C-alpha positions as CSV (number, residue, x, y, z in Angstrom):
1,X,35.4,-12.3,9.5
2,X,31.7,-11.3,9.8
3,X,30.5,-8.1,11.4
4,X,28.8,-10.1,14.1
5,X,32.2,-11.4,15.3
6,X,33.2,-7.8,16.0
7,X,30.5,-7.3,18.7
8,X,31.7,-8.5,22.2
9,X,29.8,-11.4,23.7
10,X,28.4,-9.2,26.5
11,X,26.6,-7.0,24.0
12,X,25.4,-9.6,21.5
13,X,21.9,-9.7,23.0
14,X,21.7,-5.9,23.3
15,X,23.0,-4.8,19.9
16,X,21.3,-4.9,16.5
17,X,23.4,-4.6,13.4
18,X,21.9,-3.5,10.1
19,X,22.4,-1.1,7.2
20,X,21.0,2.4,6.8
21,X,19.0,1.1,3.9
22,X,17.6,-1.7,6.1
23,X,16.7,0.7,8.8
24,X,14.9,3.0,6.4
25,X,13.0,0.0,4.9
26,X,11.9,-1.0,8.4
27,X,10.8,2.5,9.4
28,X,9.0,3.0,6.0
29,X,7.2,-0.3,6.2
30,X,6.0,0.4,9.8
31,X,4.7,3.9,9.2
32,X,2.8,4.1,6.0
33,X,0.6,7.2,5.6
34,X,-2.2,6.4,3.2
35,X,-4.0,8.8,0.9
36,X,-7.4,7.4,0.2
37,X,-9.3,7.6,-3.0
38,X,-12.8,6.2,-2.2
39,X,-14.5,6.0,-5.5
40,X,-17.4,3.8,-4.6
41,X,-18.5,1.0,-2.2
42,X,-15.0,-0.3,-1.4
43,X,-14.4,3.0,0.4
44,X,-17.0,1.9,3.1
45,X,-14.9,-1.2,3.8
46,X,-11.8,0.9,3.9
47,X,-13.4,3.2,6.5
48,X,-14.5,0.1,8.4
49,X,-10.9,-1.2,8.5
50,X,-9.8,2.0,10.2
51,X,-12.6,2.0,12.7
52,X,-12.4,0.4,16.2
53,X,-13.5,-3.2,15.3
54,X,-10.7,-3.9,12.9
55,X,-8.3,-1.2,14.1
56,X,-5.8,-0.6,11.3
57,X,-4.0,1.7,13.8
58,X,-2.4,-1.3,15.5
59,X,-0.2,-1.9,12.5
60,X,0.9,1.8,12.3
61,X,-1.3,2.8,9.4
62,X,-3.8,5.1,11.1
63,X,-2.7,8.4,9.8
64,X,-4.9,8.8,6.7
65,X,-3.6,12.0,5.0
66,X,-5.8,14.6,3.3
67,X,-3.0,15.8,1.0
68,X,-0.9,13.7,-1.5
69,X,2.2,15.6,-0.4
70,X,2.0,14.1,3.0
71,X,1.2,10.5,1.9
72,X,3.3,7.6,0.7
73,X,0.6,5.1,0.1
74,X,-2.3,5.6,-2.3
75,X,-5.3,3.3,-1.7
76,X,-7.6,3.4,-4.8
77,X,-10.9,1.8,-3.7
78,X,-13.6,1.4,-6.2
79,X,-14.5,2.0,-9.8
80,X,-12.2,4.4,-11.7
81,X,-13.8,6.2,-14.7
82,X,-11.8,7.7,-17.6
83,X,-13.1,11.1,-16.5
84,X,-11.6,10.6,-13.0
85,X,-8.3,9.1,-14.3
86,X,-6.4,12.4,-15.0
87,X,-7.0,13.7,-11.4
88,X,-6.1,10.4,-9.9
89,X,-2.8,10.4,-11.9
90,X,-2.1,14.0,-10.8
91,X,-2.6,13.0,-7.2
92,X,-0.2,10.1,-7.6
93,X,2.4,12.4,-9.2
94,X,2.1,14.8,-6.3
95,X,3.1,12.2,-3.8
96,X,6.8,12.2,-2.7
97,X,9.0,9.2,-3.5
98,X,9.0,6.4,-2.4
99,X,5.3,5.9,-3.0
100,X,3.2,2.8,-3.1
101,X,-0.3,2.0,-4.5
102,X,-2.9,-0.5,-3.4
103,X,-5.8,-1.3,-5.8
104,X,-8.7,-2.3,-3.6
105,X,-11.6,-4.3,-5.0
106,X,-12.6,-5.9,-8.3
107,X,-13.4,-2.5,-9.9
108,X,-10.0,-1.0,-9.1
109,X,-8.3,-4.2,-10.2
110,X,-10.0,-4.9,-13.6
111,X,-13.1,-2.8,-13.9
112,X,-15.3,-5.3,-12.0
113,X,-18.9,-5.8,-13.2
114,X,-18.6,-2.4,-15.1
115,X,-15.5,-3.5,-17.2
116,X,-17.5,-3.5,-20.4
117,X,-18.7,0.1,-19.9
118,X,-17.2,2.7,-22.2
119,X,-16.5,5.0,-19.2
120,X,-14.7,2.6,-16.9
121,X,-11.0,2.1,-16.7
122,X,-10.3,-1.7,-16.9
123,X,-7.9,-1.5,-13.9
124,X,-6.0,1.2,-12.1
125,X,-2.7,-0.3,-13.3
126,X,-3.5,1.2,-16.8
127,X,-3.1,4.6,-15.3
128,X,-0.6,4.3,-12.4
129,X,1.7,1.5,-11.2
130,X,0.1,-0.8,-8.6
131,X,2.1,-2.6,-5.9
132,X,-0.7,-4.7,-4.3
133,X,-4.0,-5.9,-5.7
134,X,-6.8,-6.7,-3.2
135,X,-9.6,-8.8,-4.8
136,X,-13.2,-8.8,-3.7
137,X,-16.5,-7.0,-4.4
138,X,-16.1,-5.2,-2.0
139,X,-13.2,-6.8,-0.1
140,X,-13.6,-7.2,3.6
141,X,-11.6,-5.0,6.0
142,X,-9.4,-8.1,6.8
143,X,-8.4,-8.2,3.1
144,X,-7.3,-4.6,3.2
145,X,-5.3,-5.3,6.4
146,X,-3.7,-8.4,4.7
147,X,-2.9,-6.4,1.6
148,X,-1.2,-3.7,3.7
149,X,0.8,-6.4,5.5
150,X,1.9,-7.8,2.1
151,X,3.0,-4.3,1.1
152,X,4.9,-4.1,4.3
153,X,6.8,-7.2,3.3
154,X,7.3,-5.9,-0.2
155,X,8.9,-2.7,1.2
156,X,11.2,-4.6,3.6
157,X,12.3,-7.3,1.1
158,X,12.1,-6.0,-2.5
159,X,14.9,-8.4,-3.5
160,X,12.5,-11.3,-3.0
161,X,9.8,-9.7,-5.2
162,X,12.4,-9.1,-7.9
163,X,13.4,-12.8,-7.9
164,X,9.8,-13.9,-8.2
165,X,9.3,-11.6,-11.3
166,X,12.4,-13.1,-13.0
């Protein structure tokens, strides 16, 4: 006997059955509070995504937080240098769990055109774990919105991501 069979026919269209974990995943994925790290030109595109034309707020992501203790999503946008890596890692460690990271732009993903420079980190994933990589130099606001929607799916369905990795 399935749990759906317990619900009377009169209520089947008015009742939703889920687990507490599923409810938390749904709530978490629809209310991400980003902490931004605008390190270079990608930050301009990130600000543009939050402005009126692209309206990131329609997806529930408009509350950009000034403190890592209030954020659950870290958007690293731009070139990360080795000098800036320890403060970036400290900010990540100050965020409460569960926490997610988006690497925005070619520089954040792999160092971009500056990858051969001695001072540039060849990817944010060398310092902190990254959940979503957004390519581009700089990526358009639509790419950031798409990346955030991909993160939303990853939060809601982590079991699918685990199957792909295996």
